[in-house]
N, C-alpha and C positions, 0 to 999 in steps of 0.2 A: 660131475665136478672135474675141473681142471686144476691141478695143484700147482699152477704157475700163472704168470701174468697173461693178459690179452696179447695176442700176437705170437705167443710161444708155440712150440710144437704140440704141447699138451692141448692148448686152447684150439689150435687149428684142427687137431684130430677129433676132439670131442664134439666140436661144432659141425664138423663134416659128417660125423655119425648121425647126429641129430637131424641135420638137413636131409640126409638120405632116408632115414627111418620115417620122417614125417612126410616127405614128398612122395614116397612110395607107399605110404599108409600101412607100414608094417607094425607100427605101434600106435595104439588108439588112445593113449593118455598123454597129457602134457609132459614135455621133457625139458624143464628149465635147466639152464647151464649156469653154474656158479664158479667163479674163479677164487681159489683159496691158495694164493702163492706162499712160498716159503721153502727154502733149501731144495729147490727143484723137485717138489713133490713130497719131500720127507715129512714136512709138518702135517700135511693132510693125511699121509699114510698113517702117521701115529694117531691122528683123530679117527680114522677109519677103524684101526685095530682097537683103540681104547674106548670109543664111544658108540660105535655102530655094530658091534658084534651081534650076529644073528638076524639083522634086519634084511628085508628083501627089496628095499627101494632106494639103495645107495649104490651108484656105479661111478667109477672114476677111471681115468686114463693113466697109463704108466708106460715105461719104456726101459731102455738100458740104464737109465738114471736110477731106477730102483735098486739095481745091482751095484752100480757105482757108489751110490750113497752108503749102502751097507758095507761094501768092501773098504771104503775109505773112512768108515767110522762116523759118517754124517748122520746115519740112522741106525738104530738098533734093530729095525724091522726090515724084512725082505719079502720075496714072493711067497715063501713058505708060511708066512704069518697071515696071509689073506686068502681069499678065494679068487684064483686066477681064472677068468672067464674065457677069454679068447685072445689070440694074437690076430691082429688085423692086417698089418702091413709092415713093410721095410722101407726105409729111406736112407739116403747117404748124407754124409757131411760135406760141406763146402766151405772153403776159405774165401772171405770176401773183403773188399775194401771200397773206398769211395772213388769215383771217377777223378782222374788227375793225380792220384797218389803216385809217389815215386816208386812204390812197390807194385810192379806190373806182372809179376809171376811168383811162383813159390820159391824159385831160386833167390829172388830179391828178398823175400821175407825171411828165409832161413839164413841168408848171409847177414842180414841186419841183426837178427836175434843172436846168432853165434858170435858176431863180432862185438856187439854191445847189447847184452841180454836185457838190460833195463830200459833201453832206449825206445823200444817199440811196445806200446801197450796193446795187449791182445784181449779182445772182448770174448768172453766165453761163459756159458752156464757151467756150473760145476761139473756136470756129467759130460760136457763137451771138451773138457781139458784133456782127457785121455787120448783122443785121436790127434790132437795137436801135439801132445807130448811125444807121441810116436813119430810124427813128422820131424820134430826137432832132433830126436834120437837118431833117425835115419840120416839127418844132415850132419851128424857128429857133434851136436850140441848137448847141453845139459838141461833137461826139462825142469829141474828144480830152480833154475835161474829165470824162468819165463816171467815176465811182468803181466800177470793176468789181472784183468778187471772183471769182477764177477757181475754178470748181467743175465737175468733170467729170460732168455728167449730172443728170437730174431727181431721183435719189435724194439726192444730196448737197445739191442746191439746196433741196429740200423740207425736209430736216432743218435747214438753216441758216435758212430762213424761219420755221419753227416755233419755233426757239430765239431768234429776233429778231436774229440776226447780220447779216442783210441785210433790206432793205426790200421789194424786188421781185426777180423772176428772170424769165429768158426761157428757154424749153425747147421741145423738140418735144412735141406734144400727147400722143403715146403714152407719154412718160416720166412724165406726171402725171395722165393721164385718170382713173385710179382714185381718186386723192385729190380731184380736182375733183368727181367724181360723188358722193362720200360727204360732201362739204362740208368736208373737212379743209383745203383750199386754195380760194382764189377766183380765177377767171379775169377779168382786166381787159380783155383784147382779144386777138383772134386775127388773124394776118396772112394771111388767106385772102380770096379774092375775094367769097365769100358765107359766111354763117354755116354752121357745120358741124353736121350732124344729131347729136343726142346730146350736144352741148356747149352749155351756156347761157352764151354769150359773144358780145358784139357784135364785129364786125370793126373793125380800125383805121380802115378807110375810112369806116365809119359814124360814127366818132367824130372825123372831120375830118383824119385823117392818111392820105394817099394812099400807103400802103406795103403791098405784098403780096409775100410771099416764101415759097417752099416749099423743103423739103429733100428730096432724093432719097436713097434708100439702096439698096445693092446688095452683091454679093459679088465678091471678087477672089481670085486665086491668085498664086503667085510668078511672077517673070519666067521665061519658058521653060517654063511648065507644059505638059505633053504635050497634044497636040490631042485625044487620046482622053479624057483627063480633063476637058478643057473641054467637049467634046461630051456627056460623061456628065452633068456638072452642069447644063448648059443644058437637057438633056432632062428631068432629074429636077425641076428648078425650074419648067420650063414646065408640066409635069404638076401640080406642087404648087399653083400659083396658081389652078388650076381646081377644086380639091377643096373639099368642104364644110368641112373642118377649117380650111384657110387662109382661106376666106371668113368663117368665124366669128371667127378670130383678127384678121383685118383690121378687121372691124366693132368688135370689142372694143377695139382699140388705135387706132382712127381712122386706119388706114392706107388710102390710096387705091392699089390695085394698078395699077402702070404697068410691066408686065413688058416687058423690052426686051433684045435680044442683038444680036451681030454688028455690021454696018455702021451700023444705026440707032442702036445704043447708042453707038458711037464718035462719030457725028455729034452726038448729044445731049451727050456729054461735052465735045467741043470747043466747042460753042455755049454751054454753061452756064459753062464756065471763062471764056470771053470776056465774057459778061454779068456775071459776078461781078467780074472785073477792073475793068470799067467802074463797077460799083456801089461798089466799094471806093475808086476814084479820086474819085468824086463825094462820098462821105462824108467824104473828107479823111483825113489821117494819124492 
């Protein structure tokens, strides 16, 4: 299950996993994918906790948004309420606009927002607001004044940009990489430490904004998922990330594979949630 719309990061991730597992014949049962959008995964997370406890045949995708939703009060549930199976990969955020926009770089965007906060509509999924908040803070602006338009994923954001409903958007690179490469959208800046291969975009840091933030994605099951099911998926996914099919998918989507399970994954989750809590506090309400 992807707890967001088609074209979202959740959707791209879960379908990539299914593609690799099936093509490499690592799983020998059907893997139907269902989209269950709502509050960037929060609605399906509640369903997983409240309706599927103890089952062995429900797997969903999650990310930094699970933490963001809990810290911002969108969801009462978090990673401790479900069975976290594996971290799969990391990807970075990118600020995008339509070709021909008067906003040609991050300086232009930040100047427009700080001088007239309501004048530039910013498309962002709820969990993608935090990295944009950090950019505005770095530019000396007030994140609480940003005119956000809530859009669940790169597909919806891209459509809104091309129609002129919003001026800029922020999304995960994998959600928009195809449109960027074909020139349908323009990348104004990526929140990575260094430029990403295959993406013609300067980093925010290069442009004078010392902001880097990555998003992790992984898979989870319901609370009380049987140990045998957890072990099955961890083994299958561990084999999957080493296959040629997954490596091709990762390159295509600008995924950085960062596979992690067990205690290492739990430590990562705890540390990341603590860091995110600090970042949100620094960005302000």
